[in-house]
Steps between C-alpha positions, in 0.01 A plus 500: 500500500601857449604724789180704460287187543690403814462851645129494418463169685700647788250785514218248522687328785530834680126557457441160660732596785309824555164325492622230738609772743167682460666798336393687193671775308354778716650346815838419346582864426474585871864553611487252789326228299732558205811480720379171645420337166735658243788257568278195443341656191843584361625150577213345304571721200874425509425130546275502195801573277788365713528148352613651169815629669660183368517671160755743649711235679773362279532124509142445618251382239159665483218324683715284723579577865311830524190341344491200733176524702627290791753773583224753559277242668767463768516879519127515566528238775784695663303825469191337649704363788659839570190708413702695242246667272768644270671167425157338462390753238834482317474120476135518394600746227770259382253210501254711299778556246577128480129414475467728198815362337359150541241591237767574238640256249833485686353401839675511838706253704287325760694216659859621456620852414715371216270217396219462250259790462127444522210720408164536333659649187206720400667838469763627258703775668415836345225352286126558485451210740695691767275804455196272532653351815532853645133555426414182691712617796325837492154338498604272788624803695170680442317191621718489812434866568124460449491192723691671778297820494 
């Protein structure tokens, strides 16, 4: 998926975070509420694009270690154990990224970071199918928002 698609999905994740914490946009702009939640919101957005850092690391193939879901699953368990909202949101953002990449023709590693890649293989990166996928995410986000409110 393209960076824009991952950031869009990260925004949807942030909306879910806000709804889960009974916050809406009017509350978030309050300085105290913003100060409390901005680090977690930022962590989710950074996490939504972080796995693609492997493109910038020489010697590391794309969609290997940084796209291994188990890595972030352990991060979520550690964050849950320590009640660290920032690490939790970062890992959830990374998992959202990996979930989206699992729909591409290239897939993602599931059992071993350098092993076979699995996926649904429905979306061609940058193609019309990716734009359609964004539309589906948007509709799902609207449904989540309607359900919660």
